[in-house]
C-alpha positions in Angstrom: 9.5 -24.5 4.4 8.7 -24.0 8.1 5.2 -22.6 8.9 6.7 -20.5 11.6 8.9 -18.7 9.1 5.8 -17.8 6.9 3.8 -16.6 9.9 6.7 -14.4 10.9 6.9 -12.9 7.4 3.1 -12.2 7.6 3.3 -10.6 11.0 6.3 -8.5 10.2 4.8 -7.0 7.0 1.2 -6.5 8.3 2.0 -5.1 11.7 5.4 -5.2 13.5 7.4 -3.7 10.6 4.6 -2.4 8.4 6.1 -0.4 5.5 3.8 2.6 6.0 3.2 2.9 9.7 6.6 1.8 11.0 9.1 2.3 8.1 7.2 5.4 6.8 7.6 4.4 3.2 5.4 4.9 0.2 4.1 8.3 1.5 3.9 9.8 -1.9 1.2 7.4 -3.0 -0.4 7.6 0.4 -1.1 11.3 -0.2 -1.9 11.1 -3.9 -4.3 8.2 -4.4 -6.1 7.7 -1.0 -8.9 10.3 -1.7 -10.8 7.6 -3.7 -11.2 4.1 -2.3 -11.3 2.3 -5.7 -8.1 4.1 -6.9 -6.4 3.0 -3.7 -7.5 -0.6 -4.1 -6.2 -0.7 -7.6 -2.9 0.9 -6.6 -2.5 -1.6 -3.7 -3.1 -4.6 -6.0 -0.7 -3.2 -8.6 2.1 -2.7 -6.0 1.4 -6.1 -4.4 1.8 -7.7 -7.9 5.0 -5.9 -8.6 6.5 -6.5 -5.2 5.7 -10.2 -5.2 7.0 -11.0 -8.7 10.0 -8.8 -8.4 11.0 -10.5 -5.1 10.5 -13.9 -6.7 12.6 -13.0 -9.7 15.4 -11.4 -7.7 15.5 -14.4 -5.4 15.9 -16.7 -8.4 18.7 -14.6 -9.7 20.4 -13.7 -6.4 23.4 -15.9 -6.9 24.2 -14.8 -10.4 23.7 -11.0 -10.3 27.1 -9.2 -9.9 27.1 -7.1 -6.8 28.2 -4.0 -8.7 25.1 -3.9 -10.9 22.5 -5.4 -8.6 20.6 -2.1 -8.1 20.3 -1.6 -11.9 19.1 -5.2 -12.3 16.5 -4.7 -9.5 15.3 -1.5 -11.1 15.0 -3.1 -14.5 13.0 -6.0 -13.1 10.7 -3.7 -11.1 10.1 -1.5 -14.2 9.2 -4.6 -16.3 6.5 -5.6 -13.9 5.3 -2.0 -13.6 4.9 -1.8 -17.4 2.7 -4.9 -17.2 0.5 -3.3 -14.6 0.3 0.0 -16.5 -0.6 -1.6 -19.7 -3.2 -3.8 -18.0 -4.9 -0.8 -16.3 -5.0 1.1 -19.6 -6.6 -1.9 -21.3 -9.1 -2.9 -18.7 -9.8 0.1 -16.5 -8.9 3.2 -18.5 -10.7 5.6 -16.3 -8.9 4.5 -13.2 -5.6 4.5 -15.1 -6.2 8.1 -16.0 -7.1 9.0 -12.4 -3.9 7.4 -11.1 -1.9 9.2 -13.8 1.9 9.1 -13.2 1.6 7.4 -9.8 1.5 3.9 -11.4 4.9 4.6 -13.1 6.2 5.9 -9.8 5.8 2.3 -8.3 9.3 1.8 -9.9 10.8 4.2 -7.4 8.7 3.0 -4.4 11.1 2.4 -1.5 9.0 -0.5 -0.3 9.8 -2.7 -3.3 13.5 -1.9 -3.4 13.7 -2.4 0.4 12.1 -5.9 0.3 14.4 -6.9 -2.6 17.5 -5.8 -0.7 16.5 -6.9 2.8 14.7 -10.2 2.0 14.7 -11.4 -1.6 18.5 -11.1 -2.0 19.1 -13.6 0.8 16.0 -15.9 0.9 14.6 -18.7 -1.4 12.1 -17.8 -4.2 8.9 -19.1 -2.7 9.4 -17.4 0.7 10.5 -14.2 -1.1 7.3 -14.3 -3.2 5.2 -14.7 0.0 7.1 -11.8 1.6 6.4 -9.7 -1.5 2.7 -10.5 -1.3 2.4 -9.7 2.4 4.5 -6.6 2.1 2.1 -5.3 -0.6 -0.9 -6.3 1.6 0.7 -4.5 4.6 1.0 -1.4 2.4 -2.5 -1.7 0.9 -4.5 -2.3 4.1 -3.2 0.9 5.7 -3.9 2.9 2.6 -7.4 1.4 2.2 -8.3 2.5 5.8 -7.1 6.0 5.1 -8.9 6.1 1.7 -12.1 4.9 3.4 -12.1 7.8 5.8 -11.0 10.4 3.2 -13.6 9.4 0.6 -16.4 9.1 3.2 -15.7 12.5 4.8 -14.5 14.2 1.6 -17.2 13.1 -0.8 -19.7 11.3 1.4 -19.4 8.2 -0.8 -17.7 4.7 -0.8 -17.0 3.1 -4.1 -18.8 6.0 -5.7 -22.1 5.2 -3.9 -23.6 7.9 -1.7 -23.4 6.9 1.9 -23.5 10.1 4.0 -26.5 11.8 2.4 -28.9 8.9 3.0 -27.6 8.6 6.5 -28.1 12.3 7.2 -31.7 12.2 5.9 -32.3 9.0 8.0 -31.1 10.9 11.1 -33.6 13.7 10.3 -31.1 16.3 9.1 -32.7 19.0 6.9 -29.6 19.2 4.7 -27.4 16.6 3.1 -23.8 15.8 4.0 -21.5 18.8 3.8 -18.3 17.6 2.1 -15.0 18.1 3.9 -12.9 19.5 1.0 -9.9 19.4 3.3 -10.0 15.6 3.2 -9.6 15.3 -0.5 -6.5 17.5 -0.6 -3.0 16.4 0.3 -3.1 17.9 3.8 -6.1 15.7 4.5 -3.9 12.7 3.6 -1.2 13.8 6.0 -3.8 14.3 8.7 -5.4 10.9 8.3 -2.0 9.2 8.1 -0.8 10.9 11.2 -3.9 9.8 13.1 -3.5 6.2 11.9 0.2 6.0 12.8 -0.6 7.5 16.3 -3.3 5.0 16.9 -1.2 2.1 15.6 1.8 3.0 17.7 -0.3 3.6 20.8 -1.9 0.2 20.4 1.5 -1.5 19.8 3.0 0.1 22.9 0.0 -0.9 25.0 0.2 -4.5 23.8 3.9 -4.6 24.5 3.4 -3.4 28.1 0.6 -5.9 28.6 2.9 -8.7 27.3 5.7 -7.7 29.6 3.4 -7.8 32.6 
C-alpha cells in the first residue's frame, strides 16, 4: 500500500475535502451536541468507529453486493455498528448516553458515512477503506470539538465540566464572575460558531492557494 495514498486520504478528510467545512455534512449533530465538549468527544468517537468499520465491511463485500440492494445493505451494516455504539454508551456512560439522546441513533442517517461508503469503500481495498473511515471520522470530530470548546467555554464558562472562566475573571480582578452567554448553548449559537469556523477555514485555504501559485 503506497504511503502517498494514505497521506492523500488523511489530507483529504482532515482539510481539503473536510466533511463539515467543505461538504457541509453532519450539520444536525453539529448544532445538537456541540454545546458540551465531552458529549461532542463521545459523538465523534462513535461516528469514527461506525465510519471506519462500515467502510471496512463494505469494502470486503463490494464485489458480492448486488447493485440494486447496495443502499439497503450499507444502511443495515451502518445500523449494526450504531447499535454497538448505542449499547456501549448505555452500559458504560449512561449519563452521556441520555444527554446525546436520539442523536446516537441518527448516526445511521449521517450523510458522512454513506458518502464515504459510496465514494471510497465501494471501490477501494479494505485496509485503505478502514483508514479512510478513521480519518473521515477524525475530520468530522476535530471541527466539532473546536466548535464545542468555544460554545461550552462561552456558554457555561467551563471545559469538561470544570469552571474556567470564573477563576480567570477573579484573577483579572473582576468583581463579578463570568456571565454565561445563553445564546451559545442554543442552536443559533451552533450556527454562529460553525459559520465563523467555515469562514476562517475557507479564508485560510484561499490564502494558502494564492501563496502556492505565487
